[in-house]
N, C-alpha and C positions, 0 to 999 in steps of 0.2 A: 888220143890224150892231148897234144900238140892243140886236138880242137875246142878239148876243151876248157884248154888256158888261155884262146884267143877268146871264147867266148865269155871267159868271165873275166877278161882284161876290157874288153868290148861293152859289159856289162857296169863294172865297175868305172869304166867315161864315161856313161850317159847316167849314172847315180851322180857320181860328181856334177858333171856338168848342171842336171838336174839343183842339187843342193846347190851352187851358185846362182842359178838362177833364179831361186827362192829366196837366199838371202839378198838379192839386188831388190826382188821387189818387195820384200819385207822394208829394208833402207828405205824403199822409194813412196813407200803407205807412209813410213814414221815420219820422214821429211815432209811429206804433203801433211800431213797429221798437225804436227810442231807450226809450219807455216802458215795453216787456216784456223789455228787456236790462237796463235798470236796475232793474226790480221782481228780476229771476233774481239779479244782481250783490246787491242788497242782502239775498236769501233766501241767496245760497250764503255771504254773509260770517257772516250768522245764525247759521250752522251752522258746526260745531267736531269735531273729531276727535281722540279721546283713544286713544291706546296701552296695553293693559292686558293684561298675560300674553301680550303676541307679537297681540294683537288689535286691531284699530281700531273703538273706536265712538264712534258719532255721539249727539252732542249739540247743546242751542241754545242760543247763548251770550244774555244778558239783561242790563239794564240791573240796578246792584246794587240799588236802592232795590227791586226787584222783589223778591229774593231776602235782605232783610235777616235779615226773622225766620229763615228758615229756616237761612241760613248761622252766626248768630251761634247759634242753639239747638244745629248742630253743633259749633261752636266748644267753646262748653261741656259736652257730651258727650264730647268728645275729648281736651279738657284732663283733665278728670278720669279719665277709661277710662288715662290714661297715668300720671296722679300715682297713680291706686291700684292697677293693676293690678300684682302682684307675684308675682315665684316666687324657690325659693329659690336664685337664679344672679345674681351682683353684675352680668353685663353685660349681662341683662336687665333687672333695675334703672336702673342705669345708663344704658342706651338709653332706656327708657320716660321717665324724671326727666327725662332731657337732653328727649327731644320735647316734656314737659309744661311745661316751661320757656321753652319760643319763644312760647310761646300767651301765657303771662303776664308782669307787671313783677315786681319784689322781693318781693311779702308770699307769693309762691309760693317762691321760693328762700329767703325767711328760714321757712317752715314748713317744707323740707325740711332745713334746716342742723340746724332744730332737733330735727326726729326723729332725724336721723343722729347726730348730738352725744348722744342719748338711749340709742342703740345699737339704736333703731326696727330700723331694714336688717340689722345686725349677725344680729339675733335672729329675723329671716328665715330669714337662711342658714342658720343654725347649729339652727333649729328646724323645718327645710323644709318652712315655713308658703307656703301660695299665698294669692294677696287677690285678689278680682276684685270691681267694683259693675257695678251693674244699674242704671239709672236710672228713677225714677218718674216726674218731671215736672220740669218747668224755667219758673218763672215769671219773664215777660220784659217789661219796660217800655220799649215804645219810642216813647214821647211826649216823653221828657227823655234827651239825651244828657249825659254818659254814658249808656248803657242800664244799669239796673241789671238785674239777673235775682238770683233765688232759688233756688238747684240741690235737687233734692230726690232722695233711691237709697239704696238697700238695697245694705249692704257686707257680703262674704261671706270669713270668713277661714278656711281647712281646715288644720287642723292636725294631725297624727299620731293622737291622740286623738280629738279633735273635732272640729265644724263650728258658729264660732260668726256668728250674724249679729247684724249695727249696722244702725240708723239713720243717714242720713247726709244734713246739712243744709250747705250752704255758699252764702255770698253774696261780690258781687261785681260792677262794673262791667266794661262795655268799650267799648273806644276803637276809630277805626279808624286802622289803620294801615298801612303798604304790603302789595302780597301777596308773598311767596317761596315757596320749595321747602320750607320749614321754618313755613310760616304760611299756607296756600292759600287762606284765607275773611279775609283782612286785617285780623283783629280784634287787641285785646289785652287780658288781664283784669287790671284795675285794683284795689290794695282787698280782695282777697280773703281770707276768713277762714273758717274752722269755725266754724259755730255750736252745732251737734251732733252728737257720735260715740257713740253710748251701743249697751249689747249691748240686743237685744230675745229672742234666741233661743239656746240651746245644747244640742246634740245631740252626745252621745257616739258615736263611731262602735268 
C-alpha cells in the first residue's frame, strides 16, 4: 500500500514538472512571437510606397536628422533649377517661378519682381531665348542654424544667334518649415542674394 502511495506521489511530481515545463515553453513561444511581431510591424512602418507614373515604388522612411544634408542640398538645387530654367513661353516661366517662390522667402520674390520690371522675362519670350542652370557645387554649413549655403553653378543662355555661358554664385540661409505638396523637403530659403552672374564664354551659332 505504501508502495502504491509512493508511486502516486512520484507520478504527481512528474506531472507537475511536465506542466511547469509546458507552461514555461508556452510563455517562451508567446514572448518570441510578440517580439518578432513587433519587429515586423516596426519594419513595415519604416517602409513606404510612392506612386510614380502609375507604379508603386518602395522606399524606407528615416529620421529627418539622418537626411538633413541630402534634403537641404536638393532643396537648394531645385529652387535654383526652377528660378533659372526659362523658355520662351510665359506659362513655363510662370509655373517655374511659382514653384521656386514656394521654396524661398520674400528675397526671391524681390529678385523676381526686379527682373520682371526690367523686362527680362519679356525679352526671353520676344527673343526666343532658353536658359538652363547646371549645378557645380553647394557649400552647406549645418553647424549653425539657420543653415548657411553658397551655391555655385553654370548658367547657359541659348539665343538664336549665340550661346552664352555664365558663372552663377548665390548665397542664403535655410530654416525649417512644415512639409507640403509644394515644399516636400520642409525648408525655406531666406536672405537669398545673387553674388555673381558673369559671362564666361560666348559661342556663335
